[in-house]
VMD Tcl script that builds the backbone (N, CA, C; Angstrom):
set m [mol new atoms 234]
animate dup $m
set s [atomselect $m all]
$s set {name element resname resid chain x y z} {
  {N N UNK 1 A -71.493 21.921 -19.457}
  {CA C UNK 1 A -70.970 23.151 -18.958}
  {C C UNK 1 A -70.592 24.003 -20.180}
  {N N UNK 2 A -70.935 25.298 -20.099}
  {CA C UNK 2 A -70.626 26.197 -21.194}
  {C C UNK 2 A -69.780 27.333 -20.666}
  {N N UNK 3 A -68.730 27.684 -21.305}
  {CA C UNK 3 A -67.894 28.793 -20.906}
  {C C UNK 3 A -68.520 30.097 -21.374}
  {N N UNK 4 A -68.740 30.991 -20.442}
  {CA C UNK 4 A -69.368 32.288 -20.715}
  {C C UNK 4 A -68.480 33.411 -20.253}
  {N N UNK 5 A -68.251 34.445 -21.098}
  {CA C UNK 5 A -67.474 35.590 -20.673}
  {C C UNK 5 A -68.118 36.281 -19.457}
  {N N UNK 6 A -67.327 36.837 -18.579}
  {CA C UNK 6 A -67.821 37.489 -17.372}
  {C C UNK 6 A -68.777 38.603 -17.672}
  {N N UNK 7 A -68.628 39.259 -18.832}
  {CA C UNK 7 A -69.549 40.355 -19.118}
  {C C UNK 7 A -70.886 39.877 -19.708}
  {N N UNK 8 A -71.092 38.569 -19.757}
  {CA C UNK 8 A -72.307 37.969 -20.262}
  {C C UNK 8 A -72.954 37.009 -19.214}
  {N N UNK 9 A -72.707 37.294 -17.957}
  {CA C UNK 9 A -73.130 36.387 -16.893}
  {C C UNK 9 A -73.666 37.151 -15.714}
  {N N UNK 10 A -74.108 36.420 -14.734}
  {CA C UNK 10 A -74.446 37.039 -13.449}
  {C C UNK 10 A -73.471 36.495 -12.438}
  {N N UNK 11 A -73.066 37.372 -11.470}
  {CA C UNK 11 A -72.058 37.060 -10.498}
  {C C UNK 11 A -72.536 37.480 -9.144}
  {N N UNK 12 A -72.193 36.681 -8.145}
  {CA C UNK 12 A -72.596 36.962 -6.724}
  {C C UNK 12 A -71.349 36.696 -5.917}
  {N N UNK 13 A -70.706 37.739 -5.325}
  {CA C UNK 13 A -69.395 37.568 -4.720}
  {C C UNK 13 A -69.108 38.580 -3.667}
  {N N UNK 14 A -68.045 38.325 -2.912}
  {CA C UNK 14 A -67.520 39.271 -1.931}
  {C C UNK 14 A -66.590 40.207 -2.652}
  {N N UNK 15 A -66.824 41.498 -2.535}
  {CA C UNK 15 A -66.023 42.510 -3.214}
  {C C UNK 15 A -65.247 43.306 -2.241}
  {N N UNK 16 A -64.121 43.888 -2.659}
  {CA C UNK 16 A -63.290 44.721 -1.761}
  {C C UNK 16 A -63.826 46.151 -1.657}
  {N N UNK 17 A -64.773 46.523 -2.456}
  {CA C UNK 17 A -65.336 47.888 -2.422}
  {C C UNK 17 A -66.844 47.821 -2.704}
  {N N UNK 18 A -67.471 49.003 -2.635}
  {CA C UNK 18 A -68.932 49.023 -2.830}
  {C C UNK 18 A -69.312 49.845 -4.039}
  {N N UNK 19 A -68.368 50.021 -4.986}
  {CA C UNK 19 A -68.687 50.830 -6.190}
  {C C UNK 19 A -68.362 52.270 -6.037}
  {N N UNK 20 A -68.301 52.749 -4.796}
  {CA C UNK 20 A -67.933 54.174 -4.502}
  {C C UNK 20 A -66.620 54.182 -3.661}
  {N N UNK 21 A -66.688 53.448 -2.572}
  {CA C UNK 21 A -65.545 53.395 -1.651}
  {C C UNK 21 A -64.797 52.100 -1.873}
  {N N UNK 22 A -63.534 52.163 -2.391}
  {CA C UNK 22 A -62.811 50.960 -2.678}
  {C C UNK 22 A -62.333 50.177 -1.424}
  {N N UNK 23 A -62.474 50.738 -0.265}
  {CA C UNK 23 A -62.042 50.105 0.993}
  {C C UNK 23 A -63.231 49.647 1.886}
  {N N UNK 24 A -64.398 49.483 1.268}
  {CA C UNK 24 A -65.573 49.039 2.032}
  {C C UNK 24 A -65.997 47.656 1.515}
  {N N UNK 25 A -65.545 46.559 2.165}
  {CA C UNK 25 A -65.906 45.206 1.712}
  {C C UNK 25 A -67.417 45.069 1.732}
  {N N UNK 26 A -67.916 44.512 0.636}
  {CA C UNK 26 A -69.421 44.353 0.502}
  {C C UNK 26 A -69.721 43.110 -0.276}
  {N N UNK 27 A -70.935 42.680 -0.246}
  {CA C UNK 27 A -71.417 41.573 -1.047}
  {C C UNK 27 A -71.988 42.173 -2.318}
  {N N UNK 28 A -71.624 41.642 -3.482}
  {CA C UNK 28 A -71.992 42.248 -4.744}
  {C C UNK 28 A -72.800 41.253 -5.568}
  {N N UNK 29 A -73.834 41.712 -6.235}
  {CA C UNK 29 A -74.656 40.940 -7.172}
  {C C UNK 29 A -74.667 41.674 -8.481}
  {N N UNK 30 A -73.977 41.163 -9.460}
  {CA C UNK 30 A -73.853 41.781 -10.765}
  {C C UNK 30 A -74.532 41.018 -11.857}
  {N N UNK 31 A -75.336 41.718 -12.631}
  {CA C UNK 31 A -76.000 41.133 -13.797}
  {C C UNK 31 A -75.578 41.980 -14.975}
  {N N UNK 32 A -75.209 41.350 -16.054}
  {CA C UNK 32 A -74.719 42.057 -17.259}
  {C C UNK 32 A -75.579 43.239 -17.613}
  {N N UNK 33 A -76.822 43.040 -17.790}
  {CA C UNK 33 A -77.769 44.069 -17.970}
  {C C UNK 33 A -78.954 43.717 -17.087}
  {N N UNK 34 A -79.247 44.431 -16.078}
  {CA C UNK 34 A -79.187 45.884 -16.033}
  {C C UNK 34 A -77.993 46.498 -15.304}
  {N N UNK 35 A -77.521 45.898 -14.217}
  {CA C UNK 35 A -76.596 46.689 -13.392}
  {C C UNK 35 A -75.931 45.805 -12.291}
  {N N UNK 36 A -75.401 46.536 -11.279}
  {CA C UNK 36 A -74.765 45.904 -10.146}
  {C C UNK 36 A -75.346 46.485 -8.871}
  {N N UNK 37 A -75.612 45.589 -7.905}
  {CA C UNK 37 A -76.047 46.044 -6.569}
  {C C UNK 37 A -75.002 45.631 -5.543}
  {N N UNK 38 A -74.650 46.513 -4.651}
  {CA C UNK 38 A -73.719 46.300 -3.528}
  {C C UNK 38 A -74.505 46.351 -2.235}
  {N N UNK 39 A -74.091 45.473 -1.285}
  {CA C UNK 39 A -74.795 45.517 0.031}
  {C C UNK 39 A -74.413 46.833 0.696}
  {N N UNK 40 A -75.343 47.329 1.443}
  {CA C UNK 40 A -75.073 48.614 2.189}
  {C C UNK 40 A -74.236 48.356 3.421}
  {N N UNK 41 A -74.327 47.110 3.942}
  {CA C UNK 41 A -73.558 46.742 5.107}
  {C C UNK 41 A -72.099 46.511 4.758}
  {N N UNK 42 A -71.179 46.961 5.612}
  {CA C UNK 42 A -69.778 46.647 5.406}
  {C C UNK 42 A -69.566 45.223 5.961}
  {N N UNK 43 A -69.010 44.378 5.141}
  {CA C UNK 43 A -68.750 43.000 5.537}
  {C C UNK 43 A -67.510 42.951 6.416}
  {N N UNK 44 A -67.651 42.299 7.599}
  {CA C UNK 44 A -66.565 42.211 8.523}
  {C C UNK 44 A -65.965 40.805 8.594}
  {N N UNK 45 A -64.677 40.756 8.908}
  {CA C UNK 45 A -64.031 39.430 8.964}
  {C C UNK 45 A -64.567 38.654 10.158}
  {N N UNK 46 A -64.532 37.335 9.992}
  {CA C UNK 46 A -64.884 36.371 10.993}
  {C C UNK 46 A -66.345 36.456 11.461}
  {N N UNK 47 A -67.206 36.976 10.641}
  {CA C UNK 47 A -68.631 37.039 10.904}
  {C C UNK 47 A -69.365 36.334 9.756}
  {N N UNK 48 A -70.297 35.431 10.117}
  {CA C UNK 48 A -71.082 34.737 9.082}
  {C C UNK 48 A -72.225 35.641 8.651}
  {N N UNK 49 A -72.488 35.636 7.328}
  {CA C UNK 49 A -73.598 36.373 6.764}
  {C C UNK 49 A -74.374 35.379 5.900}
  {N N UNK 50 A -75.705 35.582 5.887}
  {CA C UNK 50 A -76.540 34.866 4.962}
  {C C UNK 50 A -76.911 35.851 3.890}
  {N N UNK 51 A -76.495 35.589 2.673}
  {CA C UNK 51 A -76.717 36.543 1.594}
  {C C UNK 51 A -77.475 35.878 0.452}
  {N N UNK 52 A -78.357 36.670 -0.174}
  {CA C UNK 52 A -79.118 36.217 -1.297}
  {C C UNK 52 A -79.328 37.377 -2.256}
  {N N UNK 53 A -79.415 37.053 -3.548}
  {CA C UNK 53 A -79.678 38.086 -4.557}
  {C C UNK 53 A -80.814 37.628 -5.397}
  {N N UNK 54 A -81.679 38.577 -5.768}
  {CA C UNK 54 A -82.827 38.244 -6.661}
  {C C UNK 54 A -82.885 39.268 -7.784}
  {N N UNK 55 A -83.493 38.854 -8.867}
  {CA C UNK 55 A -83.759 39.716 -9.999}
  {C C UNK 55 A -85.124 39.346 -10.552}
  {N N UNK 56 A -86.062 40.288 -10.657}
  {CA C UNK 56 A -87.411 40.006 -11.090}
  {C C UNK 56 A -87.724 40.591 -12.476}
  {N N UNK 57 A -86.661 41.087 -13.159}
  {CA C UNK 57 A -86.875 41.741 -14.454}
  {C C UNK 57 A -87.040 43.214 -14.324}
  {N N UNK 58 A -87.165 43.691 -13.117}
  {CA C UNK 58 A -87.320 45.157 -12.878}
  {C C UNK 58 A -86.291 45.680 -11.933}
  {N N UNK 59 A -85.787 44.857 -11.001}
  {CA C UNK 59 A -84.804 45.351 -10.019}
  {C C UNK 59 A -83.900 44.177 -9.526}
  {N N UNK 60 A -82.670 44.534 -9.226}
  {CA C UNK 60 A -81.760 43.632 -8.559}
  {C C UNK 60 A -81.887 43.909 -7.078}
  {N N UNK 61 A -81.985 42.852 -6.275}
  {CA C UNK 61 A -82.092 43.053 -4.825}
  {C C UNK 61 A -81.053 42.178 -4.132}
  {N N UNK 62 A -80.476 42.751 -3.089}
  {CA C UNK 62 A -79.557 41.969 -2.214}
  {C C UNK 62 A -80.124 41.919 -0.836}
  {N N UNK 63 A -80.194 40.721 -0.267}
  {CA C UNK 63 A -80.624 40.492 1.096}
  {C C UNK 63 A -79.468 40.018 1.928}
  {N N UNK 64 A -79.301 40.625 3.081}
  {CA C UNK 64 A -78.247 40.189 4.040}
  {C C UNK 64 A -78.999 39.815 5.321}
  {N N UNK 65 A -78.762 38.532 5.768}
  {CA C UNK 65 A -79.393 38.056 6.956}
  {C C UNK 65 A -80.928 38.218 6.942}
  {N N UNK 66 A -81.526 37.993 5.764}
  {CA C UNK 66 A -82.942 38.036 5.626}
  {C C UNK 66 A -83.577 39.415 5.449}
  {N N UNK 67 A -82.758 40.455 5.504}
  {CA C UNK 67 A -83.272 41.832 5.352}
  {C C UNK 67 A -82.815 42.424 4.023}
  {N N UNK 68 A -83.678 43.167 3.342}
  {CA C UNK 68 A -83.294 43.861 2.125}
  {C C UNK 68 A -82.199 44.835 2.431}
  {N N UNK 69 A -81.061 44.709 1.773}
  {CA C UNK 69 A -79.935 45.549 1.953}
  {C C UNK 69 A -79.795 46.641 0.921}
  {N N UNK 70 A -80.106 46.322 -0.320}
  {CA C UNK 70 A -80.048 47.279 -1.402}
  {C C UNK 70 A -80.861 46.828 -2.557}
  {N N UNK 71 A -81.351 47.795 -3.324}
  {CA C UNK 71 A -82.157 47.546 -4.531}
  {C C UNK 71 A -81.706 48.512 -5.621}
  {N N UNK 72 A -81.488 47.947 -6.800}
  {CA C UNK 72 A -81.108 48.764 -7.961}
  {C C UNK 72 A -82.091 48.538 -9.092}
  {N N UNK 73 A -82.716 49.590 -9.582}
  {CA C UNK 73 A -83.703 49.423 -10.709}
  {C C UNK 73 A -83.008 49.155 -12.000}
  {N N UNK 74 A -83.710 48.505 -12.863}
  {CA C UNK 74 A -83.240 48.195 -14.193}
  {C C UNK 74 A -83.907 46.957 -14.709}
  {N N UNK 75 A -84.216 46.976 -15.993}
  {CA C UNK 75 A -84.879 45.835 -16.574}
  {C C UNK 75 A -84.119 45.249 -17.784}
  {N N UNK 76 A -84.454 44.034 -18.094}
  {CA C UNK 76 A -83.849 43.396 -19.213}
  {C C UNK 76 A -83.848 41.851 -19.027}
  {N N UNK 77 A -83.624 41.195 -20.136}
  {CA C UNK 77 A -83.596 39.742 -20.075}
  {C C UNK 77 A -82.181 39.275 -19.707}
  {N N UNK 78 A -82.149 38.116 -18.996}
  {CA C UNK 78 A -80.852 37.561 -18.686}
  {C C UNK 78 A -80.370 36.661 -19.770}
}
mol reanalyze $m
mol bondsrecalc $m
mol representation Tube
mol addrep $m
């Protein structure tokens, strides 16, 4: 195991905001470079969600319940 600073890693987590609205719970996929993608869906309490994040070197994508929720362009190595 290697300790890595948060600004040099990728993170997938439940966030209290969506990058614009601090009161809109969302699922967040953050990669140091290129960027951060937030789910467009507002996450609600006591509901199960299937969430996945992908990065192909060109875009970060978040899928919620098997559907593309958001895509953010940006390239770079992880």
